[in-house]
C-alpha positions as a printed Julia matrix, in Angstrom:
102×3 Matrix{Float64}:
  -2.1    20.94  -39.03
  -2.66   18.14  -41.83
  -3.51   14.7   -40.89
  -2.37   12.07  -43.25
  -4.41    8.72  -43.3
  -2.93    5.6   -44.68
  -4.63    2.38  -45.36
  -2.37   -0.66  -44.87
  -3.31   -4.13  -46.34
  -3.45   -7.07  -43.97
  -3.05   -9.58  -46.79
  -0.85   -9.57  -49.63
  -3.1    -9.57  -52.97
  -2.53  -13.47  -53.08
  -3.93  -14.12  -49.95
  -0.88  -14.61  -47.99
  -1.26  -12.37  -44.45
   1.44   -9.42  -44.05
   4.06  -10.24  -41.31
   3.49   -8.2   -38.05
   6.99   -7.18  -38.21
   5.89   -5.05  -41.32
   3.26   -3.19  -39.41
   5.8    -2.61  -36.48
   8.72   -1.24  -38.91
   6.34    0.93  -40.59
   5.1     2.39  -37.19
   8.42    2.68  -36.15
   9.54    4.74  -39.36
   6.51    7.11  -39.0
   7.47    7.95  -35.77
  10.93    8.79  -36.22
  10.04   11.07  -39.4
   6.54   12.41  -37.54
   7.06   12.05  -33.92
   3.59    9.92  -33.29
   0.98    7.61  -35.06
  -2.27    6.56  -34.11
  -3.76    3.46  -35.41
  -7.32    2.11  -35.67
  -7.99   -1.68  -34.41
 -11.38   -1.67  -36.8
 -10.73   -3.24  -39.86
 -11.66   -1.27  -42.85
 -13.0    -3.43  -45.89
 -12.27   -2.34  -49.34
 -12.54   -3.2   -53.35
 -10.74   -1.92  -55.79
 -10.47   -2.6   -59.45
  -6.95   -2.86  -61.33
  -6.8    -3.92  -65.09
  -9.75   -5.32  -64.94
  -9.2    -7.53  -62.07
 -11.38   -6.91  -58.59
  -9.36   -6.82  -55.6
 -10.81   -7.1   -51.91
  -9.08   -5.93  -49.1
  -8.87   -5.7   -45.25
  -6.81   -3.09  -44.26
  -5.95   -1.1   -40.99
  -5.54    3.03  -40.91
  -2.91    4.77  -39.64
  -3.0     8.63  -38.6
  -0.19   10.78  -38.46
  -0.94   14.45  -37.74
   1.82   17.24  -38.43
   2.42   20.71  -39.54
   1.07   21.16  -43.12
   4.55   21.99  -45.13
   6.03   20.87  -48.05
   8.48   18.73  -46.65
   6.16   16.68  -44.81
   4.16   16.24  -47.82
   7.3    15.36  -49.76
   8.55   13.08  -47.01
   5.21   11.33  -46.82
   5.37   10.86  -50.43
   8.43    9.16  -50.21
   7.51    6.93  -47.36
   4.38    5.88  -49.74
   6.94    4.56  -52.4
   8.69    2.26  -49.69
   5.33    1.1   -48.2
   4.41    0.08  -51.74
   7.32   -1.94  -52.07
   7.4    -3.2   -48.33
   3.27   -4.26  -48.57
   3.92   -5.64  -52.47
   0.83   -3.09  -53.48
   0.32   -1.57  -57.13
  -0.83    1.68  -54.55
  -0.93    2.56  -51.08
  -3.71    4.9   -50.27
  -2.64    7.78  -48.52
  -5.0    10.86  -48.07
  -4.17   14.48  -46.3
  -7.04   16.27  -44.48
  -6.69   19.89  -42.84
  -7.21   19.65  -39.14
  -7.85   22.12  -36.42
  -6.45   20.89  -32.86
  -8.7    22.14  -30.06
């Protein structure tokens, strides 16, 4: 099994709050494709540099656990592109971790 962890920004880079419906749409889409999600209520704080500009983010973490197969990885890559557009981001950080369900 593999766990995808997706960091979604609570604010756009210009400081506007991301509309709640974008999180609902994202969760609905992930459940439609992967059957389940888990979202942390803890805010993740992050900083990153892009073209000499320092950005400071407040993010939430969404987890998706699925079979580790090329189809799921490719689907997540496609969803990443949708999320970059939806959340008006240069990039959306998605990591993949091998997990074992006990």
